[in-house]
C-alpha positions in Angstrom: 105.8 86.0 110.9 108.1 88.8 112.3 107.3 92.2 111.2 110.8 93.5 111.9 114.2 92.2 112.7 113.9 93.5 116.3 110.8 91.4 116.8 112.9 88.4 115.6 115.8 89.0 118.0 113.5 89.6 121.0 111.6 86.4 120.4 114.8 84.3 120.0 116.4 85.8 123.2 113.5 84.9 125.1 113.6 81.3 123.8 117.4 81.2 124.7 117.1 82.2 128.3 114.1 80.0 128.9 116.2 77.1 127.6 119.3 77.9 129.7 117.2 78.1 132.9 115.6 74.8 132.3 118.9 73.1 131.8 120.6 74.5 135.0 124.0 74.8 133.4 127.0 76.6 135.0 127.6 80.3 134.5 130.4 79.7 132.1 128.6 77.2 130.1 125.6 79.4 130.1 127.4 82.3 128.7 129.2 80.1 126.1 125.9 78.7 124.9 124.5 82.3 124.9 127.3 83.6 122.7 127.0 80.7 120.2 123.1 81.1 120.0 123.4 84.9 119.4 125.9 84.3 116.6 123.5 81.8 115.1 120.6 84.2 115.6 122.6 87.1 113.9 123.3 84.9 110.9 119.6 83.8 110.7 118.4 87.5 111.0 120.8 88.6 108.3 119.6 85.9 106.0 116.0 86.7 106.7 116.6 90.4 106.0 118.3 89.7 102.7 115.4 87.6 101.6 113.0 90.4 102.4 115.0 92.8 100.5 115.3 90.4 97.5 111.5 89.8 97.6 110.9 93.5 97.4 113.1 94.0 94.5 111.4 91.1 92.7 108.0 92.6 93.1 106.5 93.5 89.7 104.0 95.9 91.2 104.9 98.5 93.7 102.7 101.4 94.5 104.4 104.9 95.0 105.9 105.3 98.5 104.8 108.5 100.3 107.2 109.6 102.9 108.2 112.8 104.9 111.6 114.5 104.8 112.1 117.9 106.5 108.4 118.0 106.8 107.8 118.0 103.0 106.0 115.2 101.3 108.0 113.4 98.6 107.1 110.5 96.2 109.6 107.8 95.2 108.8 105.1 92.6 109.6 101.4 92.5 112.4 100.6 89.9 110.5 99.8 86.8 112.3 96.5 86.1 111.5 92.8 86.5 114.5 90.8 87.6 113.2 87.3 87.0 110.9 85.6 84.4 107.4 86.9 84.2 104.8 85.0 86.1 102.0 83.3 83.9 98.8 85.2 84.7 95.7 86.3 82.8 96.4 89.8 84.3 99.5 90.3 82.2 99.3 93.0 79.5 102.3 93.1 77.2 103.5 96.0 74.9 106.5 95.0 72.8 109.4 97.0 71.5 111.5 95.2 68.7 113.1 98.2 66.8 116.6 97.1 67.4 116.0 93.3 67.6 118.8 92.3 65.2 121.1 95.3 65.5 123.8 93.7 67.6 125.8 96.9 67.5 123.4 99.0 69.2 124.9 100.5 72.4 123.0 100.3 75.8 120.8 103.4 76.1 117.4 104.6 77.6 113.9 103.5 77.1 112.6 105.5 74.3 108.9 106.2 74.1 107.0 108.6 71.8 104.1 110.5 73.3 101.6 108.3 71.4 103.3 105.1 72.7 103.3 106.6 76.3 99.5 107.3 75.8 98.9 103.7 74.9 100.5 102.5 78.1 99.2 105.2 80.2 95.4 104.8 79.2 95.6 100.9 79.5 97.3 101.1 82.9 94.8 103.6 84.3 91.8 101.8 83.1 93.1 98.4 84.4 94.7 98.9 87.7 94.6 95.2 88.6 96.6 94.2 85.7 100.4 94.2 85.3 101.4 96.5 82.3 104.6 95.0 81.0 106.9 96.7 78.4 109.0 94.0 76.7 112.1 95.8 75.4 114.6 94.2 73.2 117.0 96.9 73.0 119.9 97.0 75.6 119.3 99.4 78.5 121.8 101.1 80.6 121.8 100.1 84.3 120.5 103.4 85.5 118.0 103.9 82.7 115.1 103.8 85.3 116.3 107.0 86.8 116.2 108.7 83.3 112.8 107.1 82.6 111.5 108.4 86.0 112.5 111.9 84.8 111.0 111.4 81.2 107.8 109.7 82.2 106.9 110.0 85.9 103.2 110.0 84.7 103.6 106.3 83.8 105.5 105.3 87.0 103.1 107.1 89.4 100.4 104.6 88.4 102.3 101.7 90.1 101.4 98.9 87.7 103.9 99.5 84.9 107.0 97.5 84.6 109.8 96.8 82.0 111.5 93.6 80.9 114.8 93.9 79.1 114.8 90.7 77.0 116.8 89.4 74.2 115.0 87.7 71.2 116.5 84.1 71.8 115.4 84.2 75.4 111.9 85.3 74.4 111.5 82.6 71.7 113.2 79.8 73.7 111.1 76.9 74.7 108.5 77.8 72.0 107.7 76.0 68.6 109.3 78.9 66.8 112.7 78.9 68.3 114.3 77.4 65.4 113.4 80.5 63.2 116.5 82.1 64.8 118.6 79.8 62.4 118.6 82.7 60.0 115.1 82.8 58.4 114.0 85.6 60.8 116.8 88.1 60.2 116.7 87.4 56.5 113.2 88.7 56.4 112.2 91.7 54.2 110.6 93.0 57.4 112.8 91.9 60.3 111.3 94.3 62.9 107.7 93.7 62.1 108.1 89.8 61.7 110.1 89.6 65.0 107.1 91.5 66.6 104.8 88.9 65.3 106.9 86.1 66.7 107.5 87.8 70.0 103.7 88.7 70.8 102.6 85.1 70.0 105.6 83.8 72.1 104.9 85.9 75.2 101.2 84.9 75.2 102.2 81.2 74.8 104.6 81.3 77.6 102.8 83.7 80.1 99.3 84.4 78.9 97.4 87.6 79.2 96.8 90.4 76.6 98.9 91.7 73.9 98.4 95.3 72.7 100.2 97.2 69.9 101.7 100.5 71.0 99.6 102.6 68.6 96.4 102.2 70.5 94.4 104.1 73.1 92.3 102.1 75.6 88.9 103.7 76.4 87.2 100.9 78.3 88.5 98.4 80.8 89.7 95.0 79.5 87.8 92.9 82.1 84.5 93.3 80.2 85.9 91.5 77.1 86.4 88.0 78.6 89.3 85.7 77.8 90.7 84.1 74.8 89.8 86.6 72.2 91.0 88.0 69.0 89.6 91.1 67.1 88.3 91.1 63.6 89.8 93.9 61.4 87.5 93.2 58.6 84.7 90.8 57.8 87.0 88.1 56.7 90.3 89.2 58.2 91.5 88.9 61.9 94.2 91.2 63.3 96.9 90.3 65.6 97.3 93.8 67.2 95.0 93.0 70.2 94.8 89.5 71.5 94.1 87.8 74.8 95.1 84.2 75.6 94.8 82.5 78.9 98.0 80.8 80.1 96.2 77.4 80.3 93.0 76.0 78.6 91.8 76.3 75.1 93.6 79.6 74.6 96.9 78.2 75.2 96.2 75.2 72.9 95.3 77.6 70.0 98.5 79.7 70.3 100.6 76.6 70.5 99.1 75.2 67.4 99.4 78.7 65.6 103.2 78.7 66.5 103.7 75.1 65.4 102.2 76.0 62.0 104.3 79.3 61.9 107.5 77.2 62.4 106.9 75.7 58.9 104.9 78.4 57.2 107.1 81.4 58.1 107.1 83.9 55.1 109.7 86.7 55.2 108.7 88.4 52.0 105.0 89.3 52.8 104.5 92.0 55.5 101.2 90.4 57.0 101.9 86.8 56.5 103.0 85.9 60.0 100.4 88.1 61.8 97.0 88.7 60.4 97.1 86.0 57.7 98.5 83.4 60.1 95.9 84.1 62.9 92.9 84.1 60.3 94.0 80.9 58.7 94.6 79.1 62.2 91.4 80.2 63.8 89.3 78.9 60.9 91.2 75.6 61.2 91.1 75.4 65.0 87.4 76.2 65.2 86.5 74.3 62.1 84.7 77.3 60.5 83.2 77.3 57.1 85.5 79.3 54.7 82.4 81.4 53.7 81.6 82.5 57.4 82.5 86.2 58.2 83.9 87.5 61.3 81.7 90.6 61.8 79.2 89.1 64.1 80.7 85.9 65.5 81.2 86.5 69.3 82.1 83.3 71.3 82.5 80.2 69.2 81.9 76.6 70.1 85.7 76.0 70.1 86.1 78.2 73.3 87.6 81.3 71.5 85.9 84.7 71.0 86.0 86.8 67.9 85.2 90.5 68.6 83.7 92.4 65.7 85.6 95.2 63.9 84.1 98.0 66.0 85.5 96.6 69.2 89.1 97.5 68.4 89.2 98.7 64.8 86.1 100.9 64.3 88.0 103.0 61.8 89.5 100.7 59.1 93.2 101.5 57.9 91.9 102.8 54.6 90.0 105.5 56.4 93.1 106.4 58.6 92.9 110.1 57.7 89.6 110.5 59.5 91.7 110.5 62.9 93.4 113.8 61.6 90.4 115.5 60.1 89.0 118.3 62.4 85.5 117.9 60.9 85.4 114.0 61.4 84.8 113.9 65.2 81.1 113.8 65.1 81.2 110.8 62.7 83.9 108.9 64.7 82.2 109.6 68.0 79.0 107.8 66.9 81.1 104.7 66.0 82.6 104.2 69.5 79.7 103.0 71.5 81.0 99.5 71.6 84.6 100.2 71.2 87.1 99.3 73.9 90.5 100.0 72.3 91.2 102.2 69.4 94.0 101.2 67.0 95.6 104.1 65.0 97.5 102.3 62.2 101.0 103.7 63.1 102.5 102.4 59.8 100.3 104.9 58.0 99.8 107.6 60.5 103.2 108.1 62.2 104.1 111.1 60.1 100.8 112.9 60.5 100.9 115.7 63.0 98.4 116.2 65.8 98.1 119.7 67.2 97.3 119.9 71.0 94.0 121.5 71.6 92.8 120.9 67.9 89.5 119.2 67.0 91.5 116.2 65.5 89.7 113.0 66.7 93.1 111.4 67.6 93.9 114.4 69.7 90.4 114.5 71.4 90.6 110.8 72.3 94.1 111.3 73.7 93.0 114.5 75.7 90.3 112.3 77.4 92.2 109.1 78.2 95.9 110.1 78.7 95.5 113.8 79.4 99.0 114.2 81.3 100.8 112.6 78.3 98.7 114.6 75.6 99.5 118.0 77.2 103.1 117.2 78.1 105.9 119.2 76.5 105.0 121.1 73.5 102.2 121.8 70.9 102.3 118.6 69.1 101.3 114.9 70.0 
């Protein structure tokens, strides 16, 4: 492999002159052959350079490039965009944005992230540097949005393993068992954004594998220690779909395929949790042949090959106790519950309007200060 185009030219020229000498051609013929040969080499070199550039642009992970200009160090970032379909991999980590999934009149704009969403992405990327953190964005983005995003969230781009996919819902659901839900049932739902999110998270895991995470989380331990093909229990008898891991092949893929096949017929647009927690709970019991009376609080790895992590792994504070995250007296109580927690879920549907003051003793803020410090202290007194 040639490191540079100059190396490529040099090697080809040496080959050319060796060939001419061995044939003993006349001077005119030699020069004619040489000219034709150099034209061919130039075309080949151009094609080779174009291919290298295209490969560079298609790279999903690209570390910051440090260079010198006028004796001053500067940092440039890889454009946070993936130009081709995502590669199936157990190292994919997906965050999904579906807020304008069915608003066809939305004009292209910028990638909008709240500080809490940015914290979710940052904490996960820092703790999992070998994973590809992929933001699946269903809203249209302007062509130069990456420049604006670099200005808004340089903390995320400086990590080097964060990328964005602008993807329309039909493409995401294509070649999955639930593609037919686009016939009208999905956008007639009473909760179109939430139910679209339910479908998209299952679809990306079915097509590409890896880990799905809600955007109202903070990672506090690496994902690698959790294994593969897992789901988290929200309560003793209820699984949650806010944090899931599925291998792109093997039993995990089989499970998610059966879940999507069931959802194709059981989709319920009138119940908020019907196509997420209720679906995944029902399907796991069926797939793993569990007794209806069995609880999820201490299951671990099951004979079917899937793992159910207990509530304190991802949901140590249940949704009915969400106010604990904002109570300045609650940190001693919460801290003692996090010994076996890997990811904290903050129930955005309930907590989105509650204010966190930077520097306070509110547990949500304390956790953010520890695991996404640059985001937590960024721009203002509120988080």
